[in-house]
N, CA, C and O of each residue as an XYZ file, in Angstrom:
332
protein
N      -1.627     25.690    -31.682
C      -1.352     24.645    -32.012
C      -1.288     24.442    -33.477
O      -2.123     25.044    -34.153
N      -0.411     23.672    -34.076
C      -0.002     23.692    -35.437
C      -1.403     22.729    -36.028
O      -2.157     22.089    -35.296
N      -1.490     22.823    -37.395
C      -2.361     21.939    -37.897
C      -1.984     20.290    -37.855
O      -2.777     19.348    -37.866
N      -0.629     20.260    -37.808
C      -0.206     18.878    -37.958
C      -0.402     18.266    -36.369
O      -0.831     17.135    -36.141
N      -0.038     19.155    -35.424
C      -0.337     18.725    -34.149
C      -1.623     18.467    -33.641
O      -1.826     17.659    -32.734
N      -2.599     19.205    -34.261
C      -3.928     18.988    -34.163
C      -4.211     17.901    -34.483
O      -4.687     17.133    -33.646
N      -3.982     17.464    -35.938
C      -4.263     16.282    -36.665
C      -3.570     14.930    -36.172
O      -4.184     13.872    -36.308
N      -2.369     14.954    -35.633
C      -1.680     13.967    -34.777
C      -2.587     13.629    -33.464
O      -2.921     12.485    -33.155
N      -2.922     14.775    -32.760
C      -3.684     14.431    -31.679
C      -5.166     14.037    -31.817
O      -5.637     13.322    -30.932
N      -5.850     14.383    -32.709
C      -6.986     13.418    -33.341
C      -6.772     12.024    -33.875
O      -7.686     11.204    -33.966
N      -5.600     11.808    -34.201
C      -5.375     10.269    -34.734
C      -4.915      9.621    -33.516
O      -5.261      8.445    -33.405
N      -4.169     10.147    -32.513
C      -3.669      9.376    -31.342
C      -5.128      9.319    -30.384
O      -5.184      8.246    -29.783
N      -6.045     10.016    -30.170
C      -7.318      9.695    -29.504
C      -7.952      9.049    -30.184
O      -8.544      8.249    -29.459
N      -8.307      8.839    -31.593
C      -8.963      7.832    -32.267
C      -8.476      6.355    -31.947
O      -9.178      5.438    -31.522
N      -7.222      6.327    -32.221
C      -6.365      5.288    -32.070
C      -6.764      4.883    -30.591
O      -7.368      3.814    -30.681
N      -6.702      5.186    -29.589
C      -6.803      4.866    -27.998
C      -8.275      4.557    -27.641
O      -8.510      3.778    -26.716
N      -9.466      5.249    -28.472
C     -10.449      4.985    -28.332
C     -10.672      3.535    -28.851
O     -10.942      2.587    -28.115
N     -10.519      3.464    -30.309
C     -10.558      2.045    -30.931
C      -9.869      1.107    -30.410
O     -10.458      0.030    -30.313
N      -8.660      1.163    -29.988
C      -7.935      0.083    -28.993
C      -8.839     -0.367    -27.928
O      -9.101     -1.568    -27.862
N      -9.379      0.510    -27.032
C     -10.332      0.417    -26.238
C     -11.511     -0.475    -26.643
O     -11.772     -1.518    -26.045
N     -12.047     -0.121    -27.444
C     -13.237     -0.870    -28.005
C     -13.023     -2.063    -28.238
O     -13.752     -2.986    -27.875
N     -11.795     -2.180    -28.995
C     -11.450     -3.808    -29.438
C     -10.831     -4.568    -28.140
O     -10.648     -5.785    -28.130
N     -10.585     -3.863    -27.242
C     -10.281     -4.714    -25.884
C     -11.524     -5.202    -25.289
O     -11.693     -6.355    -24.891
N     -12.360     -4.284    -25.254
C     -13.617     -4.709    -24.626
C     -14.238     -5.764    -25.196
O     -14.762     -6.684    -24.568
N     -14.178     -5.618    -26.765
C     -14.732     -6.638    -27.416
C     -14.156     -8.095    -27.311
O     -14.883     -9.087    -27.265
N     -12.870     -8.132    -27.281
C     -12.025     -9.379    -26.970
C     -12.535     -9.914    -25.661
O     -13.018    -11.038    -25.516
N     -12.388     -9.023    -24.734
C     -12.506     -9.493    -23.349
C     -14.316    -10.056    -23.095
O     -14.710    -10.979    -22.381
N     -14.909     -9.368    -23.732
C     -16.531     -9.980    -23.570
C     -16.733    -11.273    -24.450
O     -17.737    -11.969    -24.301
N     -15.578    -11.629    -25.534
C     -15.630    -12.696    -26.358
C     -15.219    -13.654    -25.402
O     -15.742    -14.764    -25.499
N     -14.395    -13.463    -24.500
C     -13.864    -14.400    -23.688
C     -14.489    -14.681    -22.378
O     -14.025    -15.410    -21.501
N     -15.917    -13.823    -22.340
C     -16.384    -14.153    -21.053
C     -15.835    -13.695    -19.757
O     -16.172    -14.214    -18.693
N     -15.095    -12.843    -19.838
C     -14.225    -12.197    -18.556
C     -14.697    -10.819    -18.361
O     -14.818     -9.976    -19.250
N     -15.014    -10.638    -16.799
C     -15.442     -9.334    -16.525
C     -14.460     -8.485    -16.253
O     -13.408     -8.989    -15.859
N     -14.527     -7.170    -16.373
C     -13.577     -6.280    -16.167
C     -12.845     -6.440    -14.892
O     -11.618     -6.469    -14.796
N     -13.712     -6.544    -13.899
C     -13.144     -6.902    -12.370
C     -12.214     -8.099    -12.338
O     -11.132     -7.974    -11.764
N     -12.587     -9.394    -12.982
C     -11.766    -10.449    -12.990
C     -10.368    -10.210    -13.705
O      -9.249    -10.496    -13.278
N     -10.726     -9.611    -14.904
C      -9.420     -9.100    -15.630
C      -8.483     -8.379    -14.920
O      -7.318     -8.775    -14.947
N      -8.866     -7.082    -14.089
C      -8.146     -6.218    -13.325
C      -7.415     -7.150    -12.221
O      -6.239     -7.027    -11.876
N      -8.324     -8.093    -11.740
C      -7.697     -8.927    -10.564
C      -6.320     -9.770    -11.157
O      -5.219     -9.765    -10.606
N      -6.670    -10.487    -12.410
C      -5.600    -11.243    -12.888
C      -4.510    -10.539    -12.909
O      -3.519    -10.927    -12.291
N      -4.513     -9.425    -13.598
C      -3.144     -8.479    -13.820
C      -2.570     -7.682    -13.078
O      -1.503     -7.101    -13.278
N      -3.508     -7.606    -11.872
C      -3.098     -6.920    -10.852
C      -3.105     -5.478    -10.671
O      -2.252     -4.874    -10.021
N      -4.354     -4.803    -11.422
C      -4.366     -3.457    -11.524
C      -5.972     -2.933    -11.060
O      -6.895     -3.743    -10.966
N      -6.120     -1.645    -10.824
C      -7.482     -1.230    -10.287
C      -8.578     -1.854    -11.450
O      -8.214     -2.095    -12.601
N      -9.764     -2.043    -11.040
C     -10.828     -2.121    -12.062
C     -10.998     -1.047    -12.891
O     -11.341     -1.174    -14.066
N     -10.724      0.279    -12.223
C     -11.239      1.491    -12.915
C      -9.826      1.812    -14.188
O      -9.871      2.609    -15.125
N      -8.871      1.053    -13.866
C      -7.743      1.217    -14.967
C      -8.024      0.456    -16.022
O      -7.374      0.670    -17.045
N      -9.149     -0.709    -16.026
C      -9.338     -1.516    -17.012
C     -10.549     -0.671    -17.587
O     -10.678     -0.804    -18.804
N     -11.381      0.092    -17.030
C     -12.477      0.696    -17.268
C     -12.286      2.005    -18.556
O     -12.933      2.209    -19.583
N     -10.969      2.810    -17.877
C     -10.788      3.822    -18.499
C      -9.912      3.368    -19.661
O      -9.715      4.180    -20.564
N      -9.413      2.260    -19.725
C      -8.503      1.634    -21.201
C      -9.242      1.724    -21.976
O      -9.165      2.587    -22.851
N     -10.510      0.569    -21.874
C     -11.704      0.314    -22.515
C     -12.369      1.507    -23.297
O     -12.498      1.520    -24.521
N     -12.853      2.698    -22.279
C     -13.451      3.858    -22.580
C     -12.540      4.668    -23.536
O     -13.086      5.477    -24.287
N     -11.270      4.522    -23.566
C     -10.333      5.333    -24.312
C     -10.028      6.791    -23.547
O      -9.838      7.874    -24.101
N     -10.037      6.535    -22.273
C      -9.807      7.592    -21.380
C      -8.032      7.730    -21.232
O      -7.439      8.808    -21.182
N      -7.576      6.780    -21.194
C      -5.987      6.464    -21.061
C      -5.387      5.747    -22.067
O      -5.928      4.900    -22.778
N      -4.035      6.191    -22.105
C      -3.098      5.663    -23.311
C      -2.349      4.862    -22.233
O      -1.541      5.400    -21.477
N      -2.676      3.438    -22.191
C      -2.131      2.429    -21.296
C      -0.730      2.045    -21.822
O      -0.583      2.171    -23.037
N       0.250      1.630    -21.156
C       1.628      0.979    -21.576
C       1.476     -0.248    -22.163
O       0.446     -0.920    -22.114
N       2.490     -0.544    -22.717
C       2.616     -1.834    -23.678
C       2.719     -2.698    -22.649
O       1.981     -3.666    -22.831
N       3.465     -2.761    -21.418
C       3.451     -3.795    -20.602
C       2.067     -4.220    -20.051
O       1.805     -5.383    -19.743
N       1.221     -3.203    -19.953
C      -0.188     -3.505    -19.151
C      -0.713     -4.319    -20.597
O      -1.207     -5.414    -20.326
N      -0.703     -4.062    -21.762
C      -1.137     -4.659    -23.116
C      -0.713     -6.068    -22.952
O      -1.476     -7.031    -23.041
N       0.389     -6.116    -22.739
C       1.077     -7.679    -22.762
C       0.552     -8.430    -21.611
O       0.249     -9.615    -21.747
N       0.439     -7.893    -20.621
C      -0.177     -8.679    -19.157
C      -1.812     -9.096    -19.652
O      -2.388    -10.175    -19.515
N      -2.316     -7.802    -20.278
C      -3.799     -8.209    -20.844
C      -3.983     -9.343    -21.912
O      -4.934    -10.122    -21.852
N      -2.903     -9.405    -23.018
C      -2.991    -10.515    -23.905
C      -3.117    -11.756    -23.193
O      -4.091    -12.508    -23.236
N      -1.819    -11.950    -22.385
C      -1.725    -13.009    -21.515
C      -2.913    -13.441    -20.645
O      -3.119    -14.654    -20.601
N      -3.597    -12.762    -20.056
C      -4.571    -13.170    -19.310
C      -5.754    -13.510    -20.102
O      -6.491    -14.445    -19.790
N      -5.957    -12.721    -21.182
C      -7.174    -13.291    -22.170
C      -6.796    -14.474    -23.095
O      -7.636    -15.150    -23.689
N      -5.299    -14.686    -23.174
C      -4.857    -15.605    -24.013
C      -5.140    -15.451    -25.294
O      -5.628    -16.328    -26.006
N      -4.850    -14.350    -25.634
C      -4.921    -13.909    -27.309
C      -3.524    -13.268    -27.573
O      -2.861    -12.646    -26.743
N      -3.151    -13.551    -29.013
C      -1.755    -12.910    -29.406
C      -2.099    -11.367    -29.228
O      -3.260    -10.992    -29.387
N      -1.029    -10.424    -28.880
C      -0.937     -9.031    -28.553
C      -1.568     -8.485    -29.568
O      -2.500     -7.685    -29.483
N      -1.014     -8.959    -30.674
C      -1.497     -8.032    -32.210
C      -3.084     -8.081    -32.339
O      -3.670     -7.132    -32.859
N      -3.677     -9.028    -31.933
C      -5.240     -9.048    -31.751
C      -5.852     -7.594    -31.306
O      -6.837     -7.122    -31.872
N      -5.323     -7.080    -30.475
C      -5.711     -5.915    -29.830
C      -5.476     -4.605    -30.896
O      -6.113     -3.566    -30.719
N      -4.694     -4.718    -31.800
C      -4.297     -3.719    -32.867
C      -4.995     -3.946    -34.334
O      -4.580     -3.454    -35.384
N      -6.211     -4.844    -34.179
C      -6.887     -4.966    -35.658
C      -7.913     -4.257    -35.473
O      -8.843     -4.757    -34.840
N      -8.010     -3.027    -35.932
C      -8.657     -2.334    -36.265
C      -8.825     -1.025    -37.098
O      -7.768     -0.394    -37.139
N      -9.898     -0.413    -37.802
C      -9.491      0.916    -38.339
C      -9.248      2.058    -37.681
O      -9.799      2.380    -36.628
N      -8.514      2.628    -38.210
C      -8.385      4.071    -37.415
C      -8.842      5.133    -38.372
O      -8.959      4.839    -39.562
N      -9.122      6.408    -37.923
C      -9.159      7.693    -38.920
C      -8.022      8.153    -39.422
O      -8.029      9.124    -40.178
């Protein structure tokens, strides 16, 4: 793996982890459980968990559905510092 690819992978992973942390913070500030959010957007509870833990890179359409369910502008999920 080239140095560029290694750095890119590290940045991507950092971004996904920070996105998940931010999602969790927003969800908790709204007082909504992972189970309730998952039910509302029609996904498995484990998918919300994996997103919040930074284990998966979710689709933009899922982010859109989450934003609607939490009643926040979609850009709110992307306000964080990355490495």
